[in-house]
N, CA, C and O atoms as a DFTB+ gen file, in Angstrom:
412 C
 N C O
     1  1     150.928     152.636     259.175
     2  2     150.218     152.405     260.320
     3  2     148.507     152.713     260.296
     4  3     148.140     153.749     259.741
     5  1     147.669     151.967     260.793
     6  2     147.113     151.402     261.634
     7  2     145.915     152.688     262.301
     8  3     145.308     151.976     263.101
     9  1     145.319     153.976     262.414
    10  2     144.853     153.938     263.363
    11  2     143.663     153.627     264.176
    12  3     143.512     154.737     264.687
    13  1     143.155     153.241     264.433
    14  2     142.042     152.688     264.744
    15  2     140.686     153.615     265.395
    16  3     139.491     153.828     265.191
    17  1     141.862     153.996     266.356
    18  2     141.317     155.653     266.535
    19  2     139.652     156.029     265.634
    20  3     138.443     155.798     265.648
    21  1     140.227     156.414     265.263
    22  2     139.401     156.897     263.716
    23  2     138.317     156.605     263.071
    24  3     137.968     157.409     262.206
    25  1     137.387     155.243     263.329
    26  2     136.498     154.468     263.509
    27  2     135.952     154.350     264.389
    28  3     136.482     154.418     265.498
    29  1     134.303     154.064     264.140
    30  2     133.459     153.689     265.415
    31  2     132.395     152.016     264.936
    32  3     132.068     151.631     263.813
    33  1     132.154     151.467     266.112
    34  2     131.258     151.043     266.185
    35  2     129.852     150.848     266.257
    36  3     129.364     149.794     266.665
    37  1     129.120     151.911     265.841
    38  2     127.735     152.100     265.961
    39  2     127.103     150.888     266.029
    40  3     127.537     150.090     265.198
    41  1     125.972     150.357     266.935
    42  2     125.144     149.513     266.689
    43  2     123.293     150.110     266.109
    44  3     122.550     150.599     266.960
    45  1     122.988     150.013     265.163
    46  2     122.070     150.415     264.022
    47  2     120.791     149.782     264.505
    48  3     121.023     148.920     265.353
    49  1     119.398     149.954     264.206
    50  2     118.251     148.954     263.614
    51  2     118.502     148.719     262.221
    52  3     118.693     149.510     261.297
    53  1     118.464     147.503     262.264
    54  2     117.776     147.190     260.876
    55  2     117.306     147.912     260.150
    56  3     117.927     148.214     259.131
    57  1     115.540     148.659     260.517
    58  2     114.981     149.247     259.148
    59  2     116.401     150.656     259.218
    60  3     116.711     150.933     258.059
    61  1     117.138     151.412     260.150
    62  2     117.994     152.304     259.589
    63  2     119.357     151.963     258.402
    64  3     119.906     152.645     257.536
    65  1     119.575     150.167     259.035
    66  2     120.684     150.458     257.652
    67  2     120.663     150.042     256.696
    68  3     121.652     150.105     255.966
    69  1     118.570     148.956     256.009
    70  2     119.130     148.426     255.102
    71  2     118.033     150.419     254.338
    72  3     118.083     150.501     253.110
    73  1     117.381     151.456     254.943
    74  2     116.976     152.074     254.319
    75  2     118.890     152.917     254.217
    76  3     118.982     154.142     254.287
    77  1     120.186     152.027     254.056
    78  2     120.371     153.317     253.302
    79  2     121.484     152.400     252.376
    80  3     122.620     152.185     252.799
    81  1     121.141     152.038     251.442
    82  2     121.459     151.717     250.542
    83  2     122.987     151.964     249.422
    84  3     123.175     151.593     248.263
    85  1     123.451     152.367     249.920
    86  2     124.457     152.690     249.615
    87  2     125.962     151.852     250.531
    88  3     127.159     152.082     250.360
    89  1     125.476     151.124     251.237
    90  2     126.474     150.939     252.678
    91  2     126.508     149.337     252.061
    92  3     125.564     148.597     251.786
    93  1     127.834     149.135     251.969
    94  2     127.957     148.233     251.515
    95  2     128.186     146.810     252.728
    96  3     129.157     146.681     253.473
    97  1     127.176     146.019     252.644
    98  2     127.299     144.937     253.878
    99  2     128.492     143.361     253.721
   100  3     128.600     142.709     252.682
   101  1     129.085     143.126     254.751
   102  2     130.394     142.457     254.533
   103  2     130.113     141.142     255.876
   104  3     129.783     141.390     257.036
   105  1     130.359     139.775     255.284
   106  2     129.880     138.482     256.104
   107  2     131.197     139.103     257.446
   108  3     132.184     139.826     257.305
   109  1     130.723     138.548     258.444
   110  2     131.412     138.470     259.510
   111  2     133.636     137.650     258.972
   112  3     134.781     138.096     258.902
   113  1     133.031     136.570     258.807
   114  2     135.143     136.554     257.695
   115  2     135.404     137.287     256.533
   116  3     136.580     137.260     256.171
   117  1     134.542     138.003     255.779
   118  2     135.210     138.590     254.952
   119  2     135.444     139.796     255.803
   120  3     136.339     140.510     255.350
   121  1     134.587     140.467     257.525
   122  2     135.240     141.415     257.295
   123  2     136.130     141.661     258.262
   124  3     136.728     142.680     258.606
   125  1     136.116     140.383     258.701
   126  2     137.823     139.650     259.518
   127  2     139.062     139.633     258.503
   128  3     140.090     140.277     258.710
   129  1     138.839     138.791     257.343
   130  2     139.747     138.463     256.951
   131  2     140.329     139.997     255.590
   132  3     141.246     139.902     254.775
   133  1     139.306     141.356     255.836
   134  2     139.666     142.949     254.914
   135  2     139.923     143.805     255.720
   136  3     140.182     144.896     255.215
   137  1     139.978     143.714     257.493
   138  2     139.161     144.402     257.950
   139  2     140.820     145.723     257.801
   140  3     140.487     146.789     258.316
   141  1     141.973     145.770     257.379
   142  2     142.514     146.802     257.443
   143  2     141.843     147.914     255.883
   144  3     141.837     149.101     255.556
   145  1     141.417     146.730     255.397
   146  2     141.486     147.933     254.507
   147  2     139.975     148.554     254.097
   148  3     139.638     149.457     253.332
   149  1     139.157     147.551     255.057
   150  2     138.160     147.996     255.666
   151  2     138.567     149.501     256.918
   152  3     139.233     150.486     256.600
   153  1     138.298     149.395     257.511
   154  2     138.963     150.712     258.441
   155  2     139.753     151.212     257.575
   156  3     139.704     152.142     258.380
   157  1     140.212     151.438     257.021
   158  2     140.823     152.542     256.748
   159  2     140.170     152.682     254.751
   160  3     140.724     153.302     253.843
   161  1     139.035     151.955     254.697
   162  2     138.060     152.871     253.455
   163  2     136.603     153.819     255.350
   164  3     136.442     155.026     255.169
   165  1     136.131     153.476     256.195
   166  2     135.573     153.152     257.080
   167  2     136.239     154.782     257.510
   168  3     135.444     155.211     258.346
   169  1     137.226     155.726     257.313
   170  2     138.204     156.227     257.698
   171  2     137.999     156.947     256.816
   172  3     137.197     157.838     257.097
   173  1     138.455     156.961     255.650
   174  2     137.339     158.210     254.236
   175  2     135.994     158.677     254.616
   176  3     135.527     159.814     254.553
   177  1     135.536     157.727     254.965
   178  2     134.286     158.360     255.466
   179  2     133.827     157.187     254.307
   180  3     133.242     157.605     253.308
   181  1     134.080     155.770     254.432
   182  2     132.878     155.119     253.042
   183  2     132.474     153.980     254.575
   184  3     133.240     153.180     255.112
   185  1     131.140     154.277     254.916
   186  2     130.945     153.490     255.765
   187  2     130.363     152.516     255.569
   188  3     129.433     152.552     254.763
   189  1     130.693     151.317     256.225
   190  2     129.694     149.876     255.603
   191  2     128.814     148.843     256.848
   192  3     128.659     149.110     258.040
   193  1     128.452     147.916     256.275
   194  2     127.829     146.843     257.725
   195  2     128.719     145.999     258.205
   196  3     129.849     146.102     257.728
   197  1     128.447     144.772     259.431
   198  2     129.027     143.862     259.369
   199  2     127.872     143.177     260.157
   200  3     127.446     143.535     261.255
   201  1     127.198     141.532     258.978
   202  2     126.477     140.754     259.099
   203  2     126.653     139.849     259.475
   204  3     127.468     139.325     258.716
   205  1     126.271     138.818     260.696
   206  2     126.239     137.207     260.836
   207  2     125.204     136.333     260.879
   208  3     124.435     136.245     261.836
   209  1     125.132     135.526     259.651
   210  2     123.915     135.020     259.540
   211  2     122.829     136.112     258.009
   212  3     121.694     136.058     257.537
   213  1     123.526     136.581     257.887
   214  2     122.392     136.813     256.953
   215  2     122.163     138.156     257.482
   216  3     121.073     138.545     257.060
   217  1     122.811     139.169     258.343
   218  2     121.447     139.632     259.386
   219  2     122.680     141.479     259.401
   220  3     123.903     141.556     259.519
   221  1     122.137     142.073     259.311
   222  2     122.977     143.321     260.042
   223  2     122.879     143.110     261.531
   224  3     121.879     142.905     262.221
   225  1     124.166     143.211     261.871
   226  2     124.749     143.198     262.846
   227  2     125.363     145.408     263.707
   228  3     124.917     146.285     264.447
   229  1     126.195     145.194     263.108
   230  2     127.131     146.737     263.280
   231  2     127.357     147.739     262.188
   232  3     127.222     147.333     261.034
   233  1     127.596     148.658     262.338
   234  2     127.664     150.064     261.287
   235  2     129.262     150.391     261.803
   236  3     129.594     150.855     262.894
   237  1     130.006     150.057     260.837
   238  2     131.343     151.254     260.535
   239  2     131.889     151.773     260.047
   240  3     132.400     151.487     258.965
   241  1     132.060     153.333     261.024
   242  2     131.706     154.922     260.076
   243  2     133.484     155.395     261.120
   244  3     134.150     154.947     262.054
   245  1     133.512     156.932     259.808
   246  2     134.161     157.190     260.439
   247  2     133.709     158.432     261.864
   248  3     132.686     159.111     261.953
   249  1     135.112     158.352     262.995
   250  2     134.246     158.822     263.919
   251  2     133.650     160.646     263.983
   252  3     132.901     161.344     264.667
   253  1     134.657     160.782     262.656
   254  2     134.012     162.126     262.543
   255  2     132.336     162.479     261.866
   256  3     131.731     163.547     261.968
   257  1     131.915     161.337     261.242
   258  2     130.754     161.482     260.761
   259  2     129.623     162.196     261.227
   260  3     129.821     162.587     262.377
   261  1     128.794     162.436     260.894
   262  2     127.711     162.922     261.229
   263  2     126.543     161.809     262.229
   264  3     126.558     160.581     262.140
   265  1     125.929     162.330     262.822
   266  2     124.630     161.237     263.968
   267  2     123.908     161.471     262.368
   268  3     124.242     162.108     261.369
   269  1     122.964     160.756     262.662
   270  2     121.675     161.492     261.972
   271  2     120.752     162.496     261.857
   272  3     119.820     162.908     261.166
   273  1     121.795     162.841     263.399
   274  2     120.056     163.656     264.063
   275  2     120.978     165.302     263.835
   276  3     120.475     166.265     264.414
   277  1     122.207     165.533     263.051
   278  2     123.136     165.907     262.963
   279  2     122.650     166.919     261.600
   280  3     122.852     168.099     261.311
   281  1     122.053     166.006     261.080
   282  2     122.196     166.258     259.602
   283  2     121.000     166.865     258.883
   284  3     119.940     166.264     258.707
   285  1     121.362     168.597     258.325
   286  2     119.991     169.193     258.310
   287  2     118.962     168.382     257.035
   288  3     119.577     168.482     255.973
   289  1     117.777     167.718     256.850
   290  2     117.289     167.389     255.897
   291  2     115.531     168.360     255.648
   292  3     114.976     168.518     254.560
   293  1     115.135     168.741     256.700
   294  2     114.349     169.374     256.375
   295  2     114.152     171.354     256.247
   296  3     114.599     172.067     257.146
   297  1     113.496     171.898     255.112
   298  2     113.651     172.820     255.016
   299  2     115.115     173.250     254.280
   300  3     115.491     174.409     254.103
   301  1     115.918     171.895     253.856
   302  2     117.157     173.071     253.629
   303  2     116.681     173.869     251.493
   304  3     117.470     174.307     250.657
   305  1     115.490     173.742     251.430
   306  2     115.532     174.584     249.997
   307  2     114.047     175.722     250.860
   308  3     112.872     175.695     250.497
   309  1     114.481     176.383     251.729
   310  2     113.227     177.744     252.491
   311  2     114.229     178.188     250.619
   312  3     115.167     177.828     249.907
   313  1     112.568     179.655     250.772
   314  2     113.235     180.783     249.747
   315  2     113.344     180.051     248.791
   316  3     113.728     180.906     247.993
   317  1     113.309     178.972     248.113
   318  2     113.562     178.516     247.250
   319  2     112.330     177.710     246.203
   320  3     112.520     177.163     245.117
   321  1     111.583     177.804     246.651
   322  2     109.802     177.088     245.617
   323  2     108.816     178.098     246.743
   324  3     108.427     178.295     247.894
   325  1     108.812     178.463     245.483
   326  2     106.746     179.227     245.688
   327  2     105.492     178.415     245.318
   328  3     105.327     178.175     244.122
   329  1     105.047     178.193     245.757
   330  2     103.196     177.408     246.657
   331  2     102.224     178.639     246.290
   332  3     102.087     179.707     246.886
   333  1     101.380     178.005     244.737
   334  2     100.138     179.099     244.114
   335  2      99.675     179.389     245.274
   336  3      99.564     178.441     246.052
   337  1      99.245     180.825     245.775
   338  2      97.663     180.670     246.639
   339  2      96.331     179.801     246.417
   340  3      95.377     179.638     247.178
   341  1      96.593     179.249     245.008
   342  2      95.218     178.695     244.804
   343  2      95.791     177.057     244.707
   344  3      95.167     176.301     243.963
   345  1      97.027     176.506     245.495
   346  2      97.805     175.217     244.812
   347  2      96.337     173.903     244.676
   348  3      95.971     173.268     243.687
   349  1      95.591     173.893     246.653
   350  2      95.335     172.325     246.715
   351  2      93.761     173.189     245.565
   352  3      92.738     172.648     245.984
   353  1      93.466     173.985     244.677
   354  2      92.664     173.857     243.538
   355  2      93.087     173.328     241.931
   356  3      92.726     172.637     240.978
   357  1      94.336     174.403     242.551
   358  2      94.659     173.803     241.062
   359  2      94.032     172.616     239.857
   360  3      93.781     171.744     240.689
   361  1      93.657     172.049     238.669
   362  2      92.822     171.055     238.424
   363  2      92.023     170.450     239.098
   364  3      91.775     169.347     239.582
   365  1      91.590     171.717     238.985
   366  2      89.952     170.782     240.000
   367  2      88.848     171.059     239.082
   368  3      88.157     170.059     239.278
   369  1      88.033     171.967     237.942
   370  2      87.993     171.587     236.713
   371  2      88.285     169.976     236.391
   372  3      87.403     169.117     236.411
   373  1      89.386     169.782     236.156
   374  2      90.242     168.610     235.080
   375  2      89.393     166.672     236.205
   376  3      88.884     165.702     235.644
   377  1      89.619     166.879     237.878
   378  2      89.224     166.122     238.691
   379  2      87.859     165.953     238.402
   380  3      87.115     165.036     238.056
   381  1      87.761     167.551     238.746
   382  2      85.125     166.628     238.472
   383  2      85.202     166.449     237.478
   384  3      84.552     165.409     237.375
   385  1      85.744     166.834     235.951
   386  2      85.294     166.167     235.332
   387  2      85.223     164.760     234.633
   388  3      84.367     164.172     233.972
   389  1      87.056     164.355     235.259
   390  2      87.520     162.531     235.311
   391  2      85.859     162.118     235.996
   392  3      84.928     161.516     235.462
   393  1      86.026     162.955     237.893
   394  2      84.473     161.338     238.489
   395  2      83.345     161.988     237.023
   396  3      82.910     161.230     236.156
   397  1      83.134     163.132     237.051
   398  2      81.695     162.985     236.540
   399  2      81.527     162.408     235.165
   400  3      80.405     162.190     234.708
   401  1      82.541     162.179     234.557
   402  2      82.507     161.304     232.880
   403  2      82.755     159.502     233.280
   404  3      83.116     158.728     232.393
   405  1      82.536     159.094     234.518
   406  2      83.535     158.070     235.306
   407  2      81.759     157.730     235.455
   408  3      81.281     156.970     234.614
   409  1      80.892     158.281     236.473
   410  2      79.737     158.033     236.761
   411  2      78.587     157.522     235.901
   412  3      77.478     157.335     236.401
């Protein structure tokens, strides 16, 4: 038995959908034909996009999938990288030499 309460349909701007290249896209006809399988896939965390005439219209994803605002991106490597005090002057002599040789 398929529980449609496990998935949601979320409208997303085109640029957000295209930036996630791992999302599979289906046209409306294919999505209707394979709806049960696709809903099961989305419930397992594999979201997909339904397009009309080649234009992405909706994204189907699991209800428990984190919102983009919930995904921590910045600072995930805090304390793991050390930047030298002179990082903005590193290689300065080589850069100056490249400009002087080209003049």
